[in-house]
Structure formats: C-alpha cells, structure tokens
ROLUMMAR-847208 format. One record per residue (C-alpha): residue in one letter; residue number from 0; x, y, z. Coordinates in pm, 1 decimal. Layout:
N
<"A"; NUM; <X; Y; Z>>
...
END
This chain:
197
<"M"; 0; <5481.1; -3361.7; 2437.5>>
<"T"; 1; <5183.5; -3301.6; 2635.2>>
<"P"; 2; <4865.6; -3203.8; 2401.5>>
<"K"; 3; <4722.0; -2883.0; 2452.4>>
<"P"; 4; <4391.7; -2869.1; 2636.1>>
<"P"; 5; <4093.0; -2750.0; 2431.9>>
<"A"; 6; <4026.5; -2407.1; 2427.3>>
<"P"; 7; <3727.6; -2304.8; 2686.6>>
<"Q"; 8; <3383.8; -2300.5; 2518.8>>
<"D"; 9; <3148.7; -2007.1; 2578.6>>
<"R"; 10; <2849.7; -2161.9; 2732.7>>
<"S"; 11; <2675.7; -1852.0; 2793.3>>
<"P"; 12; <2347.7; -1857.9; 2634.1>>
<"R"; 13; <2305.4; -1629.8; 2328.8>>
<"R"; 14; <2078.1; -1349.7; 2307.6>>
<"A"; 15; <1783.8; -1390.6; 2093.6>>
<"D"; 16; <1685.0; -1083.0; 1870.4>>
<"T"; 17; <1502.6; -837.8; 2085.2>>
<"S"; 18; <1409.1; -576.9; 1807.4>>
<"Y"; 19; <1207.1; -630.7; 1480.7>>
<"T"; 20; <1364.6; -581.3; 1158.9>>
<"S"; 21; <1407.8; -240.4; 1018.3>>
<"T"; 22; <1185.3; -347.7; 716.4>>
<"A"; 23; <918.2; -444.5; 954.3>>
<"K"; 24; <944.6; -110.9; 1157.0>>
<"V"; 25; <901.2; 69.2; 833.1>>
<"M"; 26; <569.0; -109.1; 739.8>>
<"H"; 27; <439.3; -90.7; 1105.3>>
<"W"; 28; <488.3; 287.7; 1108.9>>
<"L"; 29; <369.7; 350.3; 778.0>>
<"M"; 30; <53.1; 145.9; 837.3>>
<"A"; 31; <15.9; 332.8; 1178.8>>
<"V"; 32; <-10.7; 645.0; 988.6>>
<"L"; 33; <-230.0; 532.9; 688.7>>
<"I"; 34; <-481.2; 314.2; 880.9>>
<"P"; 35; <-618.3; 601.0; 1073.4>>
<"A"; 36; <-569.1; 837.1; 803.2>>
<"T"; 37; <-808.7; 612.0; 573.8>>
<"M"; 38; <-1064.2; 557.9; 845.0>>
<"A"; 39; <-1103.4; 913.4; 904.0>>
<"L"; 40; <-1121.3; 984.6; 541.8>>
<"G"; 41; <-1418.4; 710.6; 518.2>>
<"M"; 42; <-1588.8; 864.9; 801.1>>
<"Y"; 43; <-1549.1; 1232.8; 677.0>>
<"V"; 44; <-1693.2; 1130.4; 327.4>>
<"E"; 45; <-1989.2; 931.2; 464.1>>
<"G"; 46; <-2161.5; 1272.9; 592.2>>
<"L"; 47; <-2075.0; 1466.3; 258.1>>
<"P"; 48; <-2369.9; 1535.9; 1.4>>
<"F"; 49; <-2285.3; 1379.9; -330.2>>
<"S"; 50; <-2093.1; 1595.8; -544.7>>
<"P"; 51; <-1768.7; 1571.2; -765.7>>
<"E"; 52; <-1579.8; 1676.4; -450.6>>
<"K"; 53; <-1736.6; 1337.6; -262.4>>
<"L"; 54; <-1639.0; 1128.5; -569.4>>
<"K"; 55; <-1282.3; 1237.0; -539.6>>
<"L"; 56; <-1210.6; 1179.8; -189.3>>
<"I"; 57; <-1386.2; 830.2; -235.7>>
<"A"; 58; <-1138.1; 725.2; -501.0>>
<"W"; 59; <-905.1; 843.6; -248.2>>
<"H"; 60; <-1016.3; 647.7; 16.7>>
<"K"; 61; <-1024.8; 329.2; -229.4>>
<"W"; 62; <-661.7; 420.2; -322.8>>
<"A"; 63; <-574.8; 410.6; 28.9>>
<"G"; 64; <-757.5; 95.0; 116.4>>
<"V"; 65; <-607.3; -98.5; -184.6>>
<"S"; 66; <-272.0; 6.8; -86.2>>
<"L"; 67; <-306.5; -99.8; 267.6>>
<"F"; 68; <-433.9; -436.7; 144.1>>
<"L"; 69; <-120.6; -474.5; -34.0>>
<"L"; 70; <70.3; -360.7; 250.4>>
<"V"; 71; <-63.7; -605.9; 489.2>>
<"A"; 72; <-9.0; -869.1; 250.3>>
<"L"; 73; <346.6; -787.0; 208.3>>
<"R"; 74; <390.0; -734.7; 598.8>>
<"L"; 75; <248.5; -1096.2; 684.3>>
<"T"; 76; <476.4; -1250.1; 411.6>>
<"W"; 77; <771.3; -1080.2; 562.0>>
<"R"; 78; <658.4; -1171.4; 902.9>>
<"L"; 79; <627.7; -1535.0; 770.8>>
<"F"; 80; <1037.0; -1515.3; 684.5>>
<"H"; 81; <1151.4; -1307.1; 961.8>>
<"P"; 82; <952.8; -1392.8; 1287.8>>
<"P"; 83; <905.0; -1103.6; 1550.5>>
<"P"; 84; <1127.7; -1141.3; 1851.1>>
<"P"; 85; <982.1; -1349.3; 2145.7>>
<"L"; 86; <771.5; -1192.4; 2415.2>>
<"P"; 87; <957.1; -1113.3; 2759.0>>
<"A"; 88; <980.9; -1438.3; 2947.8>>
<"S"; 89; <816.7; -1267.7; 3240.7>>
<"M"; 90; <479.7; -1239.2; 3079.9>>
<"A"; 91; <225.4; -1458.7; 3214.4>>
<"P"; 92; <109.4; -1737.5; 2973.5>>
<"A"; 93; <-251.0; -1568.9; 2981.1>>
<"L"; 94; <-109.9; -1231.6; 2875.7>>
<"R"; 95; <94.0; -1417.8; 2583.8>>
<"M"; 96; <-233.8; -1565.1; 2447.9>>
<"A"; 97; <-392.0; -1238.1; 2464.1>>
<"A"; 98; <-107.2; -1060.7; 2285.8>>
<"H"; 99; <-117.3; -1348.9; 1997.9>>
<"A"; 100; <-488.3; -1313.1; 2003.6>>
<"G"; 101; <-486.5; -964.3; 1934.8>>
<"H"; 102; <-221.6; -966.9; 1680.1>>
<"A"; 103; <-428.1; -1229.6; 1481.4>>
<"L"; 104; <-742.4; -994.4; 1508.7>>
<"L"; 105; <-558.3; -707.7; 1383.3>>
<"Y"; 106; <-437.8; -896.6; 1056.2>>
<"V"; 107; <-773.8; -1044.8; 1004.2>>
<"L"; 108; <-948.2; -682.0; 1036.4>>
<"M"; 109; <-663.6; -553.1; 835.3>>
<"F"; 110; <-753.4; -777.5; 559.5>>
<"A"; 111; <-1126.1; -829.5; 597.3>>
<"I"; 112; <-1191.0; -455.9; 568.7>>
<"P"; 113; <-1029.2; -349.8; 262.0>>
<"L"; 114; <-1168.2; -687.7; 95.0>>
<"T"; 115; <-1540.0; -561.3; 213.4>>
<"G"; 116; <-1463.0; -213.3; 70.7>>
<"W"; 117; <-1383.9; -401.6; -275.4>>
<"L"; 118; <-1678.3; -632.9; -268.8>>
<"M"; 119; <-1902.6; -330.3; -146.3>>
<"S"; 120; <-1754.0; -121.7; -461.8>>
<"S"; 121; <-1831.4; -426.3; -703.6>>
<"A"; 122; <-2170.7; -480.6; -573.2>>
<"K"; 123; <-2267.2; -124.6; -642.0>>
<"G"; 124; <-2120.1; -119.7; -960.0>>
<"V"; 125; <-1866.0; 153.0; -893.6>>
<"P"; 126; <-1530.0; 94.5; -1063.3>>
<"T"; 127; <-1203.6; 123.4; -874.0>>
<"V"; 128; <-922.5; 230.5; -1076.9>>
<"W"; 129; <-597.7; 268.2; -821.3>>
<"F"; 130; <-447.9; 576.1; -838.5>>
<"G"; 131; <-626.3; 635.2; -1155.9>>
<"V"; 132; <-392.1; 404.3; -1338.2>>
<"V"; 133; <-455.2; 39.5; -1244.9>>
<"P"; 134; <-803.4; -94.7; -1306.9>>
<"I"; 135; <-925.4; -314.5; -981.5>>
<"P"; 136; <-1147.8; -615.1; -1113.8>>
<"D"; 137; <-1475.1; -642.0; -959.2>>
<"L"; 138; <-1527.1; -951.3; -756.9>>
<"L"; 139; <-1913.0; -966.5; -768.4>>
<"G"; 140; <-2207.6; -841.4; -1031.4>>
<"K"; 141; <-2423.7; -541.0; -939.9>>
<"D"; 142; <-2661.0; -602.8; -667.9>>
<"E"; 143; <-2772.7; -296.3; -453.6>>
<"A"; 144; <-2910.9; -487.5; -150.6>>
<"L"; 145; <-2587.8; -683.3; -122.3>>
<"G"; 146; <-2387.0; -330.5; -157.6>>
<"K"; 147; <-2599.1; -197.6; 135.1>>
<"L"; 148; <-2492.0; -507.6; 344.2>>
<"L"; 149; <-2166.9; -476.1; 265.5>>
<"Q"; 150; <-2149.5; -129.9; 357.9>>
<"A"; 151; <-2280.8; -184.3; 694.6>>
<"T"; 152; <-2032.0; -472.7; 746.5>>
<"H"; 153; <-1726.9; -243.0; 624.0>>
<"M"; 154; <-1862.6; 12.6; 855.2>>
<"Y"; 155; <-1887.2; -209.3; 1158.3>>
<"L"; 156; <-1553.3; -373.4; 1096.9>>
<"N"; 157; <-1396.5; -45.5; 1079.3>>
<"W"; 158; <-1528.8; 41.3; 1424.6>>
<"L"; 159; <-1394.2; -324.9; 1574.0>>
<"L"; 160; <-1075.0; -219.6; 1417.6>>
<"A"; 161; <-1071.4; 120.2; 1598.7>>
<"A"; 162; <-1152.2; -58.4; 1935.6>>
<"T"; 163; <-862.0; -330.3; 1882.5>>
<"L"; 164; <-617.0; -50.0; 1795.2>>
<"V"; 165; <-698.7; 150.1; 2106.5>>
<"G"; 166; <-637.9; -188.7; 2307.9>>
<"H"; 167; <-323.6; -272.8; 2139.3>>
<"I"; 168; <-190.8; 118.2; 2205.8>>
<"A"; 169; <-290.3; 72.1; 2540.5>>
<"A"; 170; <-125.7; -254.8; 2606.0>>
<"A"; 171; <211.8; -116.4; 2443.8>>
<"L"; 172; <192.5; 194.5; 2702.7>>
<"K"; 173; <128.1; -52.4; 2998.6>>
<"H"; 174; <429.0; -275.5; 2899.4>>
<"H"; 175; <658.3; 53.4; 2878.6>>
<"F"; 176; <516.2; 252.1; 3160.0>>
<"L"; 177; <418.0; -10.6; 3402.7>>
<"D"; 178; <591.2; -340.1; 3328.9>>
<"R"; 179; <897.3; -140.6; 3193.4>>
<"D"; 180; <996.6; -387.4; 2947.6>>
<"D"; 181; <1082.6; -377.6; 2586.3>>
<"I"; 182; <769.6; -433.8; 2414.2>>
<"L"; 183; <716.7; -90.8; 2267.1>>
<"T"; 184; <1107.3; 1.9; 2240.5>>
<"R"; 185; <1186.8; -292.8; 2016.6>>
<"M"; 186; <914.1; -141.2; 1760.0>>
<"L"; 187; <1040.2; 201.7; 1773.3>>
<"P"; 188; <1252.1; 366.0; 1479.8>>
<"T"; 189; <1534.4; 456.0; 1673.2>>
<"I"; 190; <1653.5; 230.8; 1966.8>>
<"N"; 191; <2012.2; 170.4; 2143.3>>
<"R"; 192; <2052.9; -152.6; 1950.3>>
<"K"; 193; <2140.0; -256.3; 1617.5>>
<"D"; 194; <1855.7; -346.6; 1415.5>>
<"R"; 195; <1805.6; -649.0; 1206.1>>
<"T"; 196; <1744.6; -578.3; 855.8>>
END
C-alpha cells in the first residue's frame, strides 16, 4: 500500500499584528484628551489672581496630573507586555530612529511633568489630596527657592511636551495623507480589522 504523501504546508508568511490592542487605544485617546486639557487648565490658572476659585482649579489640575502619572505608568506597563505593531517596512532607517526617539521623549516628558509638579507642590508646602480623598505624600521638605525652580522647570517641560505633541501629530498626518501607510489607522478606535485585546 502506497503511503499518502504529506499534506502540503502553508509556507506563506504570517502577517504580523498591524493594529494596537483595544486597551492601548483606549489609554492613548484618553491621554490625548487629558494631556491638552490639563496643560490648558494649568496655563489658565497661572494667570488668575489668588482666590478660592484659583485654589479649586489648582486642585483639579493636580488631580489630573496624578491621574496622568498613574495612567502613563499603566500604559508603559501594558506596552512592555503587549509590544506595539512594527513600523512599516517601507520606512527609512533614519525615520524609524526618529519615530522611536520621539516616542521615548514623549514617555519621559509624560513622567517628568507630573513628577516636577509633585515635587513643586512638596517644596512649596502645598498638600495634594487626590480627588479630595487620597493624600499624596510630600517628596521634599518646604523650600521656597527650590519650589520656584521646580515651577519654572515644570513650565518649560510643558512647552517641550507641547512642541513634541505637535511633531507627533504632524508625523501621523504625514504618514496618513502623504505616505498612505497604516501608522495612523492602526491607532484609530474604529478600523476595518479585528483589534487585539
């Protein structure tokens, strides 16, 4: 009896996941709303005269900052266990390096800005109670001079983040409208492919 030949194997390469996970998308777009809103609130509060209303808005700004700090930590942890989809093979090596550097800078700033705000509040002796319920411990003793330095650092880092975000958005739009790849669509909430969880 002649043995049956082995079944032909599918040697076609498997397509790598080309979309971010649904969880990553939710965190990305939540932060895309919270970060500009928190920055705008901080700039608005800076120009207000001292009043109970200003203190209330400062508290809201700090609550948002703590929330963003935790959200960035959660997002980075998720990213470590769920790596993002690979960049298009058509991207030049220099552009790949620029993309990775830009993302790294965004994460550094998203950590550094809430941290400098926390340090500033500590140095100025202004307590932070997250949503009026959870007290946030001070990281420094009261030091007015250091508080002013940290305030300036906090402000300049915000401007750097704003510039980096503009570059991030511009790059995404370039990829979508000029390069016509899936860099932008793979992060959109609704796309014509099954999202990973």
